N, CA, C and O atoms as CSV, one atom per row, in Angstrom:
chain,resi,resn,atom,element,x,y,z
A,1,UNK,N,N,75.279,-77.549,12.567
A,1,UNK,CA,C,73.980,-76.502,13.522
A,1,UNK,C,C,73.848,-76.822,14.667
A,1,UNK,O,O,73.798,-78.047,14.774
A,2,UNK,N,N,73.775,-76.353,15.494
A,2,UNK,CA,C,73.624,-76.841,16.988
A,2,UNK,C,C,72.160,-77.340,16.918
A,2,UNK,O,O,71.282,-77.283,16.058
A,3,UNK,N,N,72.270,-77.981,18.477
A,3,UNK,CA,C,70.630,-78.642,18.620
A,3,UNK,C,C,69.759,-77.520,19.220
A,3,UNK,O,O,68.610,-77.945,19.342
A,4,UNK,N,N,69.888,-76.158,19.667
A,4,UNK,CA,C,69.018,-75.573,20.036
A,4,UNK,C,C,68.758,-74.357,18.445
A,4,UNK,O,O,67.737,-73.711,18.209
A,5,UNK,N,N,69.631,-74.382,17.877
A,5,UNK,CA,C,69.538,-74.100,16.835
A,5,UNK,C,C,68.789,-74.920,16.021
A,5,UNK,O,O,67.880,-74.284,15.488
A,6,UNK,N,N,68.813,-75.984,15.744
A,6,UNK,CA,C,67.595,-76.741,15.004
A,6,UNK,C,C,66.573,-76.615,15.601
A,6,UNK,O,O,65.559,-76.688,14.907
A,7,UNK,N,N,66.436,-76.435,16.735
A,7,UNK,CA,C,65.128,-76.662,17.483
A,7,UNK,C,C,64.420,-75.169,16.991
A,7,UNK,O,O,63.271,-75.121,16.553
A,8,UNK,N,N,65.202,-74.102,17.123
A,8,UNK,CA,C,64.774,-72.778,17.129
A,8,UNK,C,C,63.885,-72.902,15.694
A,8,UNK,O,O,62.667,-72.732,15.651
A,9,UNK,N,N,64.697,-73.216,14.576
A,9,UNK,CA,C,64.250,-73.350,12.939
A,9,UNK,C,C,63.111,-73.798,13.122
A,9,UNK,O,O,62.151,-73.102,12.790
A,10,UNK,N,N,62.942,-74.893,13.613
A,10,UNK,CA,C,62.066,-75.746,13.693
A,10,UNK,C,C,60.284,-75.360,14.282
A,10,UNK,O,O,59.162,-75.507,13.797
A,11,UNK,N,N,60.717,-74.937,15.270
A,11,UNK,CA,C,59.577,-73.651,15.858
A,11,UNK,C,C,59.789,-72.322,15.556
A,11,UNK,O,O,59.377,-71.398,16.256
A,12,UNK,N,N,60.563,-72.167,14.304
A,12,UNK,CA,C,59.559,-70.524,13.355
A,12,UNK,C,C,60.504,-69.727,14.427
A,12,UNK,O,O,60.130,-68.560,14.540
A,13,UNK,N,N,61.528,-70.026,15.169
A,13,UNK,CA,C,62.150,-68.476,15.787
A,13,UNK,C,C,63.176,-68.154,14.770
A,13,UNK,O,O,63.844,-69.020,14.204
A,14,UNK,N,N,63.281,-66.897,14.558
A,14,UNK,CA,C,64.923,-66.597,14.184
A,14,UNK,C,C,65.813,-66.898,14.968
A,14,UNK,O,O,65.676,-67.259,16.137
A,15,UNK,N,N,67.292,-66.697,14.051
A,15,UNK,CA,C,68.198,-66.880,14.895
A,15,UNK,C,C,68.957,-65.308,14.375
A,15,UNK,O,O,68.818,-64.894,13.224
A,16,UNK,N,N,69.586,-64.718,15.211
A,16,UNK,CA,C,70.133,-63.589,15.356
A,16,UNK,C,C,71.421,-63.478,15.887
A,16,UNK,O,O,71.531,-64.161,16.905
A,17,UNK,N,N,72.546,-62.806,15.545
A,17,UNK,CA,C,73.770,-62.052,16.178
A,17,UNK,C,C,73.325,-60.783,17.154
A,17,UNK,O,O,72.716,-59.787,16.764
A,18,UNK,N,N,73.671,-60.989,18.216
A,18,UNK,CA,C,73.297,-59.823,19.054
A,18,UNK,C,C,74.636,-58.763,19.144
A,18,UNK,O,O,75.576,-58.976,19.910
A,19,UNK,N,N,74.580,-57.930,18.497
A,19,UNK,CA,C,75.525,-56.600,18.353
A,19,UNK,C,C,75.904,-56.417,19.588
A,19,UNK,O,O,75.175,-56.409,20.580
A,20,UNK,N,N,77.466,-56.216,19.522
A,20,UNK,CA,C,78.072,-56.173,21.150
A,20,UNK,C,C,77.843,-54.461,21.977
A,20,UNK,O,O,78.147,-54.107,23.116
A,21,UNK,N,N,77.170,-53.659,20.802
A,21,UNK,CA,C,76.304,-52.440,21.173
A,21,UNK,C,C,75.333,-52.472,22.022
A,21,UNK,O,O,74.882,-51.432,22.501
A,22,UNK,N,N,74.896,-53.603,22.314
A,22,UNK,CA,C,73.856,-54.242,23.188
A,22,UNK,C,C,74.041,-54.928,23.727
A,22,UNK,O,O,72.934,-55.249,24.161
A,23,UNK,N,N,75.115,-55.888,24.359
A,23,UNK,CA,C,75.543,-56.586,24.977
A,23,UNK,C,C,76.065,-55.814,26.007
A,23,UNK,O,O,77.284,-55.924,26.142
A,24,UNK,N,N,75.570,-55.162,26.672
A,24,UNK,CA,C,76.388,-54.302,27.807
A,24,UNK,C,C,75.174,-54.208,28.927
A,24,UNK,O,O,75.386,-53.590,29.970
A,25,UNK,N,N,74.186,-54.694,28.738
A,25,UNK,CA,C,73.128,-55.235,29.964
A,25,UNK,C,C,71.785,-55.910,29.803
A,25,UNK,O,O,71.286,-55.605,28.719
A,26,UNK,N,N,71.120,-56.634,30.440
A,26,UNK,CA,C,70.138,-57.728,30.234
A,26,UNK,C,C,69.121,-56.709,29.592
A,26,UNK,O,O,68.656,-57.074,28.512
A,27,UNK,N,N,68.742,-55.609,30.033
A,27,UNK,CA,C,67.695,-54.903,29.756
A,27,UNK,C,C,67.957,-54.533,27.677
A,27,UNK,O,O,67.214,-54.749,26.720
A,28,UNK,N,N,69.406,-53.898,27.786
A,28,UNK,CA,C,69.092,-53.539,26.423
A,28,UNK,C,C,69.505,-55.015,25.142
A,28,UNK,O,O,69.489,-54.881,23.918
A,29,UNK,N,N,69.808,-56.199,25.836
A,29,UNK,CA,C,70.044,-57.463,24.926
A,29,UNK,C,C,68.209,-57.532,25.094
A,29,UNK,O,O,67.794,-57.341,23.951
A,30,UNK,N,N,67.351,-57.667,25.769
A,30,UNK,CA,C,66.147,-58.010,25.740
A,30,UNK,C,C,65.419,-56.966,24.880
A,30,UNK,O,O,64.658,-57.432,24.032
A,31,UNK,N,N,65.506,-55.896,24.942
A,31,UNK,CA,C,65.140,-54.448,23.887
A,31,UNK,C,C,65.271,-55.117,22.656
A,31,UNK,O,O,64.279,-55.304,21.951
A,32,UNK,N,N,66.497,-55.533,22.292
A,32,UNK,CA,C,67.191,-55.564,20.961
A,32,UNK,C,C,66.481,-56.814,20.640
A,32,UNK,O,O,66.194,-56.756,19.444
A,33,UNK,N,N,66.052,-57.958,21.176
A,33,UNK,CA,C,65.587,-58.715,20.640
A,33,UNK,C,C,64.021,-58.574,20.152
A,33,UNK,O,O,63.446,-58.834,19.095
A,34,UNK,N,N,63.573,-57.999,21.514
A,34,UNK,CA,C,62.422,-58.146,21.078
A,34,UNK,C,C,61.689,-56.906,20.375
A,34,UNK,O,O,60.482,-57.096,20.225
A,35,UNK,N,N,62.227,-55.535,19.860
A,35,UNK,CA,C,62.389,-54.817,19.128
A,35,UNK,C,C,62.829,-55.882,17.657
A,35,UNK,O,O,62.318,-55.388,16.652
A,36,UNK,N,N,63.354,-56.728,17.448
A,36,UNK,CA,C,63.992,-57.443,16.626
A,36,UNK,C,C,62.005,-58.503,16.116
A,36,UNK,O,O,61.492,-58.485,14.997
A,37,UNK,N,N,61.630,-58.971,16.927
A,37,UNK,CA,C,60.171,-59.805,16.878
A,37,UNK,C,C,59.365,-58.696,16.256
A,37,UNK,O,O,58.798,-58.945,15.193
A,38,UNK,N,N,59.252,-57.532,16.781
A,38,UNK,CA,C,58.221,-56.541,16.285
A,38,UNK,C,C,58.844,-56.139,14.665
A,38,UNK,O,O,58.085,-56.071,13.699
A,39,UNK,N,N,59.965,-55.955,14.588
A,39,UNK,CA,C,60.276,-55.477,13.165
A,39,UNK,C,C,60.082,-57.245,12.402
A,39,UNK,O,O,60.203,-57.071,11.190
A,40,UNK,N,N,59.938,-58.146,12.568
A,40,UNK,CA,C,59.430,-59.183,11.981
A,40,UNK,C,C,57.499,-59.627,12.060
A,40,UNK,O,O,56.826,-60.638,11.865
A,41,UNK,N,N,57.337,-58.736,12.308
A,41,UNK,CA,C,55.755,-58.378,12.450
A,41,UNK,C,C,55.475,-59.592,13.905
A,41,UNK,O,O,54.383,-59.307,14.397
A,42,UNK,N,N,55.840,-60.255,14.327
A,42,UNK,CA,C,55.269,-61.018,15.965
A,42,UNK,C,C,54.968,-60.258,16.958
A,42,UNK,O,O,54.508,-60.634,18.036
A,43,UNK,N,N,55.292,-58.826,16.531
A,43,UNK,CA,C,54.549,-58.358,17.879
A,43,UNK,C,C,54.565,-56.633,17.015
A,43,UNK,O,O,55.446,-56.221,16.260
A,44,UNK,N,N,53.204,-55.845,17.478
A,44,UNK,CA,C,53.222,-54.955,17.180
A,44,UNK,C,C,54.084,-53.788,17.923
A,44,UNK,O,O,54.156,-53.757,19.151
A,45,UNK,N,N,54.769,-52.778,17.044
A,45,UNK,CA,C,55.382,-51.813,17.716
A,45,UNK,C,C,55.209,-50.961,18.533
A,45,UNK,O,O,56.075,-50.241,19.029
A,46,UNK,N,N,53.460,-50.968,18.863
A,46,UNK,CA,C,53.088,-50.195,20.428
A,46,UNK,C,C,53.552,-51.063,21.583
A,46,UNK,O,O,53.874,-50.628,22.689
A,47,UNK,N,N,53.554,-52.753,21.090
A,47,UNK,CA,C,53.592,-53.082,22.529
A,47,UNK,C,C,54.830,-53.467,23.210
A,47,UNK,O,O,54.941,-53.891,24.361
A,48,UNK,N,N,56.155,-53.168,21.944
A,48,UNK,CA,C,57.405,-53.534,22.500
A,48,UNK,C,C,57.721,-52.769,23.853
A,48,UNK,O,O,58.363,-53.467,24.638
A,49,UNK,N,N,57.474,-51.733,24.220
A,49,UNK,CA,C,57.737,-51.231,25.317
A,49,UNK,C,C,57.060,-51.877,26.735
A,49,UNK,O,O,57.778,-51.858,27.735
A,50,UNK,N,N,56.149,-52.258,26.807
A,50,UNK,CA,C,55.141,-52.880,27.658
A,50,UNK,C,C,56.054,-54.716,27.689
A,50,UNK,O,O,56.192,-55.315,28.755
A,51,UNK,N,N,56.523,-55.269,26.410
A,51,UNK,CA,C,56.868,-56.290,26.411
A,51,UNK,C,C,58.010,-56.260,27.276
A,51,UNK,O,O,57.948,-56.965,28.283
A,52,UNK,N,N,59.196,-55.476,27.043
A,52,UNK,CA,C,60.243,-54.813,27.458
A,52,UNK,C,C,60.494,-55.170,29.226
A,52,UNK,O,O,61.266,-55.833,29.918
A,53,UNK,N,N,59.206,-54.186,29.419
A,53,UNK,CA,C,59.222,-54.174,30.683
A,53,UNK,C,C,58.782,-55.353,31.575
A,53,UNK,O,O,59.207,-55.547,32.714
A,54,UNK,N,N,57.663,-56.303,30.770
A,54,UNK,CA,C,57.097,-57.547,31.632
A,54,UNK,C,C,58.381,-58.278,31.383
A,54,UNK,O,O,58.422,-59.108,32.292
A,55,UNK,N,N,59.275,-58.395,30.765
A,55,UNK,CA,C,59.717,-59.443,30.834
A,55,UNK,C,C,61.300,-59.451,31.485
A,55,UNK,O,O,62.018,-60.451,31.482
A,56,UNK,N,N,61.664,-58.201,32.008
A,56,UNK,CA,C,62.353,-57.428,32.859
A,56,UNK,C,C,61.841,-57.828,34.327
A,56,UNK,O,O,62.566,-58.498,35.063
A,57,UNK,N,N,60.518,-57.378,34.744
A,57,UNK,CA,C,59.708,-57.432,35.602
A,57,UNK,C,C,59.888,-59.145,36.051
A,57,UNK,O,O,59.965,-59.650,37.171
A,58,UNK,N,N,59.919,-59.799,34.633
A,58,UNK,CA,C,59.989,-61.421,34.868
A,58,UNK,C,C,61.529,-61.892,35.386
A,58,UNK,O,O,61.652,-62.744,36.266
A,59,UNK,N,N,62.265,-61.480,34.977
A,59,UNK,CA,C,63.844,-61.773,35.328
A,59,UNK,C,C,64.146,-61.095,36.638
A,59,UNK,O,O,65.175,-61.417,37.232
A,60,UNK,N,N,63.332,-60.177,37.145
A,60,UNK,CA,C,63.709,-59.657,38.594
A,60,UNK,C,C,63.387,-61.025,39.748
A,60,UNK,O,O,64.099,-61.588,40.580
A,61,UNK,N,N,61.836,-61.220,39.277
A,61,UNK,CA,C,61.406,-62.407,40.128
A,61,UNK,C,C,62.716,-63.650,40.070
A,61,UNK,O,O,62.590,-64.202,41.163
A,62,UNK,N,N,63.488,-64.104,39.587
A,62,UNK,CA,C,64.209,-65.043,39.472
A,62,UNK,C,C,64.871,-64.750,38.233
A,62,UNK,O,O,64.089,-64.287,37.403
A,63,UNK,N,N,66.293,-64.889,37.754
A,63,UNK,CA,C,66.863,-64.673,36.498
A,63,UNK,C,C,66.786,-66.145,35.816
A,63,UNK,O,O,66.580,-67.243,36.333
A,64,UNK,N,N,67.035,-65.756,34.418
A,64,UNK,CA,C,66.507,-67.001,33.812
A,64,UNK,C,C,67.698,-67.575,33.229
A,64,UNK,O,O,67.502,-68.516,32.460
A,65,UNK,N,N,68.815,-67.235,33.418
A,65,UNK,CA,C,70.279,-67.691,32.776
A,65,UNK,C,C,70.710,-69.213,33.621
A,65,UNK,O,O,70.716,-69.370,34.842
A,66,UNK,N,N,70.985,-70.028,32.783
A,66,UNK,CA,C,70.832,-71.354,33.042
A,66,UNK,C,C,72.394,-71.836,33.312
A,66,UNK,O,O,72.616,-73.015,33.585
A,67,UNK,N,N,73.364,-70.956,33.231
A,67,UNK,CA,C,74.702,-71.198,33.403
A,67,UNK,C,C,75.395,-71.574,32.206
A,67,UNK,O,O,74.762,-71.503,31.153
A,68,UNK,N,N,76.525,-71.942,32.188
A,68,UNK,CA,C,77.339,-72.264,31.181
A,68,UNK,C,C,77.020,-71.385,29.669
A,68,UNK,O,O,77.135,-71.859,28.538
A,69,UNK,N,N,76.570,-69.914,30.045
A,69,UNK,CA,C,76.669,-69.062,28.760
A,69,UNK,C,C,75.565,-68.960,28.448
A,69,UNK,O,O,75.427,-68.051,27.629
A,70,UNK,N,N,74.641,-69.471,28.705
A,70,UNK,CA,C,72.992,-69.707,28.354
A,70,UNK,C,C,72.199,-68.739,29.210
A,70,UNK,O,O,72.732,-68.338,30.245
A,71,UNK,N,N,70.940,-68.304,28.878
A,71,UNK,CA,C,70.170,-67.766,29.253
A,71,UNK,C,C,68.945,-68.041,28.597
A,71,UNK,O,O,68.987,-67.904,27.374
A,72,UNK,N,N,67.827,-68.406,29.105
A,72,UNK,CA,C,65.957,-68.663,28.471
A,72,UNK,C,C,64.966,-67.632,29.029
A,72,UNK,O,O,63.993,-67.987,29.694
A,73,UNK,N,N,65.226,-66.383,28.754
A,73,UNK,CA,C,64.103,-65.140,29.298
A,73,UNK,C,C,62.627,-65.806,28.685
A,73,UNK,O,O,62.618,-66.580,27.728
A,74,UNK,N,N,61.552,-65.420,29.316
A,74,UNK,CA,C,60.281,-65.804,28.867
A,74,UNK,C,C,59.460,-65.325,29.668
A,74,UNK,O,O,59.740,-64.653,30.661
A,75,UNK,N,N,58.469,-65.613,29.324
A,75,UNK,CA,C,56.892,-65.069,30.047
A,75,UNK,C,C,56.028,-65.241,29.075
A,75,UNK,O,O,56.191,-65.725,27.955
A,76,UNK,N,N,54.738,-64.644,29.783
A,76,UNK,CA,C,53.469,-64.868,28.987
A,76,UNK,C,C,53.056,-63.344,28.634
A,76,UNK,O,O,53.334,-62.401,29.375
A,77,UNK,N,N,52.352,-63.216,27.401
A,77,UNK,CA,C,52.018,-61.897,27.217
A,77,UNK,C,C,50.873,-61.627,26.424
A,77,UNK,O,O,50.320,-62.479,25.728
A,78,UNK,N,N,50.502,-60.397,26.533
A,78,UNK,CA,C,48.881,-60.688,26.019
A,78,UNK,C,C,49.337,-59.983,24.366
A,78,UNK,O,O,48.399,-59.441,23.782
A,79,UNK,N,N,50.407,-59.984,23.799
A,79,UNK,CA,C,50.675,-59.096,23.408
A,79,UNK,C,C,51.214,-60.025,22.158
A,79,UNK,O,O,51.922,-59.522,21.286
A,80,UNK,N,N,50.848,-61.367,22.130
A,80,UNK,CA,C,50.770,-62.399,21.352
A,80,UNK,C,C,49.946,-63.723,21.195
A,80,UNK,O,O,49.707,-64.384,22.205
A,81,UNK,N,N,49.525,-64.114,20.026
A,81,UNK,CA,C,48.588,-64.855,19.580
A,81,UNK,C,C,49.200,-66.086,19.780
A,81,UNK,O,O,48.256,-66.875,19.823
A,82,UNK,N,N,50.371,-66.793,19.946
A,82,UNK,CA,C,50.959,-68.039,19.994
A,82,UNK,C,C,52.302,-67.996,20.051
A,82,UNK,O,O,52.837,-67.151,19.334
A,83,UNK,N,N,53.020,-68.714,20.745
A,83,UNK,CA,C,54.153,-69.002,21.033
A,83,UNK,C,C,55.154,-68.335,19.971
A,83,UNK,O,O,54.978,-68.432,18.756
A,84,UNK,N,N,56.259,-67.626,20.583
A,84,UNK,CA,C,57.150,-66.792,19.631
A,84,UNK,C,C,58.179,-67.223,20.241
A,84,UNK,O,O,57.951,-67.659,21.369
A,85,UNK,N,N,59.907,-67.273,19.662
A,85,UNK,CA,C,60.970,-66.378,20.110
A,85,UNK,C,C,61.810,-66.187,18.908
A,85,UNK,O,O,61.613,-66.251,17.695
A,86,UNK,N,N,63.004,-65.883,19.819
A,86,UNK,CA,C,64.225,-65.413,19.122
A,86,UNK,C,C,65.495,-65.878,19.500
A,86,UNK,O,O,65.869,-65.462,20.596
A,87,UNK,N,N,66.280,-66.640,18.885
A,87,UNK,CA,C,67.440,-67.372,19.622
A,87,UNK,C,C,68.834,-66.426,19.185
A,87,UNK,O,O,69.135,-66.380,17.992
A,88,UNK,N,N,69.735,-65.613,20.293
A,88,UNK,CA,C,70.653,-64.898,19.815
A,88,UNK,C,C,71.642,-65.240,20.463
A,88,UNK,O,O,71.710,-65.597,21.639
A,89,UNK,N,N,72.775,-65.089,19.360
A,89,UNK,CA,C,74.382,-65.598,19.538
A,89,UNK,C,C,74.991,-64.299,19.914
A,89,UNK,O,O,74.756,-63.377,19.132
A,90,UNK,N,N,76.032,-63.926,21.381
A,90,UNK,CA,C,76.098,-62.995,21.554
A,90,UNK,C,C,77.871,-63.198,21.581
A,90,UNK,O,O,78.434,-63.924,22.400
A,91,UNK,N,N,78.473,-62.527,20.686
A,91,UNK,CA,C,80.165,-62.305,20.583
A,91,UNK,C,C,81.027,-61.868,22.230
A,91,UNK,O,O,82.008,-62.270,22.855
A,92,UNK,N,N,79.960,-60.822,22.390
A,92,UNK,CA,C,80.465,-60.469,23.944
A,92,UNK,C,C,79.807,-60.736,24.763
A,92,UNK,O,O,78.625,-60.721,24.422
A,93,UNK,N,N,79.978,-60.998,25.763
A,93,UNK,CA,C,79.111,-61.808,26.871
A,93,UNK,C,C,78.354,-60.778,27.636
A,93,UNK,O,O,78.725,-59.640,27.923
A,94,UNK,N,N,77.428,-61.267,27.869
A,94,UNK,CA,C,76.054,-60.338,28.598
A,94,UNK,C,C,76.280,-60.521,29.455
A,94,UNK,O,O,76.564,-61.676,29.771
A,95,UNK,N,N,76.299,-59.083,30.738
A,95,UNK,CA,C,76.310,-59.450,31.984
A,95,UNK,C,C,74.904,-59.708,32.662
A,95,UNK,O,O,73.963,-58.918,32.587
A,96,UNK,N,N,74.884,-60.929,33.341
A,96,UNK,CA,C,73.708,-61.479,33.387
A,96,UNK,C,C,73.949,-62.630,35.079
A,96,UNK,O,O,74.825,-63.471,35.283
A,97,UNK,N,N,72.850,-62.212,35.961
A,97,UNK,CA,C,73.195,-63.165,37.262
A,97,UNK,C,C,72.708,-64.292,37.217
A,97,UNK,O,O,71.535,-64.474,37.544
A,98,UNK,N,N,73.582,-65.383,36.761
A,98,UNK,CA,C,74.145,-66.679,36.599
A,98,UNK,C,C,74.205,-67.509,37.398
A,98,UNK,O,O,74.786,-67.057,38.385
A,99,UNK,N,N,73.785,-68.974,37.589
A,99,UNK,CA,C,74.330,-69.654,38.429
A,99,UNK,C,C,75.952,-70.109,38.622
A,99,UNK,O,O,76.559,-70.474,39.629
A,100,UNK,N,N,76.381,-69.930,37.237
A,100,UNK,CA,C,77.915,-70.437,37.454
A,100,UNK,C,C,78.897,-68.749,37.553
A,100,UNK,O,O,80.124,-68.715,37.634
A,101,UNK,N,N,78.134,-67.688,37.525
A,101,UNK,CA,C,78.228,-66.744,37.561
A,101,UNK,C,C,79.476,-65.757,35.956
A,101,UNK,O,O,80.388,-64.933,35.887
A,102,UNK,N,N,78.688,-66.556,35.092
A,102,UNK,CA,C,79.270,-66.278,33.533
A,102,UNK,C,C,78.203,-65.540,33.090
A,102,UNK,O,O,77.012,-65.619,33.389
A,103,UNK,N,N,79.059,-64.470,31.983
A,103,UNK,CA,C,78.358,-64.070,30.715
A,103,UNK,C,C,77.253,-64.854,30.174
A,103,UNK,O,O,76.924,-65.952,30.623
A,104,UNK,N,N,76.825,-64.404,29.435
A,104,UNK,CA,C,75.617,-64.769,28.624
A,104,UNK,C,C,76.222,-65.254,27.144
A,104,UNK,O,O,77.050,-64.382,26.878
A,105,UNK,N,N,76.214,-65.823,26.502
A,105,UNK,CA,C,76.625,-65.773,25.281
A,105,UNK,C,C,75.343,-66.546,24.309
A,105,UNK,O,O,75.452,-66.400,23.092
A,106,UNK,N,N,74.391,-67.191,24.726
A,106,UNK,CA,C,73.619,-67.603,24.099
A,106,UNK,C,C,71.904,-67.410,24.770
A,106,UNK,O,O,71.584,-67.870,25.865
A,107,UNK,N,N,70.963,-66.654,23.870
A,107,UNK,CA,C,69.594,-66.015,24.539
A,107,UNK,C,C,68.522,-66.728,23.961
A,107,UNK,O,O,68.158,-66.137,22.944
A,108,UNK,N,N,67.967,-67.582,24.143
A,108,UNK,CA,C,66.925,-67.576,23.430
A,108,UNK,C,C,64.969,-66.893,24.551
A,108,UNK,O,O,64.385,-67.367,25.526
A,109,UNK,N,N,64.789,-66.111,23.975
A,109,UNK,CA,C,63.355,-65.494,24.365
A,109,UNK,C,C,62.420,-66.097,23.797
A,109,UNK,O,O,62.316,-66.308,22.589
A,110,UNK,N,N,61.362,-66.544,25.026
A,110,UNK,CA,C,60.275,-67.231,24.279
A,110,UNK,C,C,58.797,-66.157,24.907
A,110,UNK,O,O,58.916,-65.587,25.992
A,111,UNK,N,N,57.950,-66.061,24.366
A,111,UNK,CA,C,56.985,-65.071,24.859
A,111,UNK,C,C,55.407,-66.404,24.319
A,111,UNK,O,O,55.393,-67.257,23.432
A,112,UNK,N,N,54.547,-66.088,25.121
A,112,UNK,CA,C,53.418,-67.166,24.932
A,112,UNK,C,C,52.088,-66.449,25.033
A,112,UNK,O,O,52.211,-65.419,25.696
A,113,UNK,N,N,50.998,-66.631,24.643
A,113,UNK,CA,C,49.710,-66.236,25.114
A,113,UNK,C,C,49.187,-66.966,26.117
A,113,UNK,O,O,49.131,-68.195,26.151
A,114,UNK,N,N,48.620,-65.843,27.326
A,114,UNK,CA,C,48.369,-66.658,28.357
A,114,UNK,C,C,47.112,-67.472,27.946
A,114,UNK,O,O,46.349,-67.644,28.897
A,115,UNK,N,N,46.665,-68.066,26.669
A,115,UNK,CA,C,45.529,-69.263,26.899
A,115,UNK,C,C,46.321,-70.401,26.059
A,115,UNK,O,O,45.605,-71.304,25.625
A,116,UNK,N,N,47.247,-70.450,25.868
A,116,UNK,CA,C,48.463,-71.656,25.536
A,116,UNK,C,C,49.574,-72.012,26.560
A,116,UNK,O,O,50.765,-71.785,26.351
A,117,UNK,N,N,49.088,-72.586,27.678
A,117,UNK,CA,C,49.969,-72.728,28.760
A,117,UNK,C,C,50.727,-74.204,28.480
A,117,UNK,O,O,51.827,-74.464,28.967
A,118,UNK,N,N,50.019,-75.075,27.674
A,118,UNK,CA,C,50.190,-76.016,27.383
A,118,UNK,C,C,51.785,-76.177,26.181
A,118,UNK,O,O,52.828,-76.815,26.322
A,119,UNK,N,N,51.314,-75.316,25.118
A,119,UNK,CA,C,52.441,-74.964,24.094
A,119,UNK,C,C,53.385,-74.250,24.771
A,119,UNK,O,O,54.436,-74.431,24.156
A,120,UNK,N,N,53.579,-73.532,25.711
A,120,UNK,CA,C,54.128,-72.906,26.433
A,120,UNK,C,C,55.672,-73.310,27.322
A,120,UNK,O,O,56.844,-72.934,27.334
A,121,UNK,N,N,54.875,-74.218,27.947
A,121,UNK,CA,C,55.470,-75.350,28.533
A,121,UNK,C,C,56.369,-76.096,27.860
A,121,UNK,O,O,57.445,-76.492,28.308
A,122,UNK,N,N,55.807,-76.340,26.490
A,122,UNK,CA,C,56.375,-77.642,25.739
A,122,UNK,C,C,57.531,-76.879,25.068
A,122,UNK,O,O,58.692,-77.284,25.128
A,123,UNK,N,N,57.205,-75.893,24.504
A,123,UNK,CA,C,58.550,-74.962,24.138
A,123,UNK,C,C,59.658,-74.487,25.069
A,123,UNK,O,O,60.807,-74.348,24.651
A,124,UNK,N,N,59.266,-74.206,26.500
A,124,UNK,CA,C,60.311,-73.987,27.165
A,124,UNK,C,C,61.268,-75.507,27.381
A,124,UNK,O,O,62.476,-75.640,27.577
A,125,UNK,N,N,60.440,-76.284,27.284
A,125,UNK,CA,C,60.924,-77.936,27.597
A,125,UNK,C,C,62.110,-77.944,26.559
A,125,UNK,O,O,63.311,-77.761,26.757
A,126,UNK,N,N,61.472,-78.192,25.476
A,126,UNK,CA,C,62.557,-78.259,24.549
A,126,UNK,C,C,63.668,-77.170,24.277
A,126,UNK,O,O,64.738,-77.535,23.790
A,127,UNK,N,N,63.495,-76.157,24.507
A,127,UNK,CA,C,64.422,-75.430,24.501
A,127,UNK,C,C,65.712,-75.707,25.515
A,127,UNK,O,O,66.914,-75.872,25.305
A,128,UNK,N,N,65.021,-75.684,26.526
A,128,UNK,CA,C,66.031,-75.898,27.601
A,128,UNK,C,C,66.776,-77.125,27.654
A,128,UNK,O,O,67.850,-77.285,28.235
A,129,UNK,N,N,65.839,-78.355,26.716
A,129,UNK,CA,C,66.702,-79.360,26.643
A,129,UNK,C,C,68.049,-79.222,26.087
A,129,UNK,O,O,69.161,-79.490,26.541
A,130,UNK,N,N,67.467,-78.518,24.504
A,130,UNK,CA,C,68.546,-78.667,23.088
A,130,UNK,C,C,69.463,-77.591,23.936
A,130,UNK,O,O,70.618,-77.910,23.657
A,131,UNK,N,N,69.499,-76.513,24.803
A,131,UNK,CA,C,70.674,-75.752,25.233
A,131,UNK,C,C,71.440,-76.634,26.268
A,131,UNK,O,O,72.600,-76.367,26.580
A,132,UNK,N,N,70.685,-77.805,26.845
A,132,UNK,CA,C,71.460,-78.459,27.908
A,132,UNK,C,C,72.031,-79.501,27.119
A,132,UNK,O,O,72.944,-80.121,27.665
A,133,UNK,N,N,71.601,-79.954,25.576
A,133,UNK,CA,C,72.350,-80.738,25.005
A,133,UNK,C,C,74.024,-79.813,24.413
A,133,UNK,O,O,75.161,-80.028,24.832
A,134,UNK,N,N,73.746,-79.176,23.740
A,134,UNK,CA,C,74.496,-77.725,22.996
A,134,UNK,C,C,75.764,-77.881,24.128
A,134,UNK,O,O,76.883,-78.204,23.729
A,135,UNK,N,N,75.439,-77.568,25.884
A,135,UNK,CA,C,76.736,-77.188,26.812
A,135,UNK,C,C,77.369,-78.713,26.552
A,135,UNK,O,O,78.569,-78.827,26.298
A,136,UNK,N,N,76.485,-79.888,26.630
A,136,UNK,CA,C,77.410,-80.977,26.922
A,136,UNK,C,C,78.420,-81.217,26.060
A,136,UNK,O,O,79.522,-81.579,26.475
A,137,UNK,N,N,78.126,-81.023,24.610
A,137,UNK,CA,C,78.742,-81.095,23.219
A,137,UNK,C,C,79.624,-80.405,23.452
A,137,UNK,O,O,80.783,-80.792,23.303
A,138,UNK,N,N,79.263,-78.972,23.962
A,138,UNK,CA,C,80.867,-78.367,24.074
A,138,UNK,C,C,81.641,-78.828,25.182
A,138,UNK,O,O,82.784,-78.377,25.253
A,139,UNK,N,N,81.227,-79.711,26.151
A,139,UNK,CA,C,82.180,-79.840,27.145
A,139,UNK,C,C,82.782,-81.197,26.870
A,139,UNK,O,O,83.488,-81.704,27.742
A,140,UNK,N,N,82.544,-81.885,25.628
A,140,UNK,CA,C,83.211,-82.976,25.120
A,140,UNK,C,C,83.736,-82.786,23.989
A,140,UNK,O,O,84.359,-83.693,23.437
């Protein structure tokens, strides 16, 4: 199990395989992940479209791809009452604006309530660190 998978499990995040059928764009990948969070009972079904829209707005502010085939989309949302997330592995790379121009094969979506900024920042830091560790392990 990779460092990011171990961390995702410790944070209560689901780990899923992103179907090739939704790997054609950032928006379709994000929609799949948000819908999966809704299916898992973490987001109300009526909030899915708003969450997808807001994650995409956040992406337009600055892409969340870190390079090395990983992306960490994240945002504060009124649709959640605690930090939640989902980790996805992609067999087909998702075309995503990234520093190294690589498509994305690992996505970790994190959503946090507005009143938990400390929890949000800690989760982001932990996931980013685990993703960096996994990339370093892959190079060795």
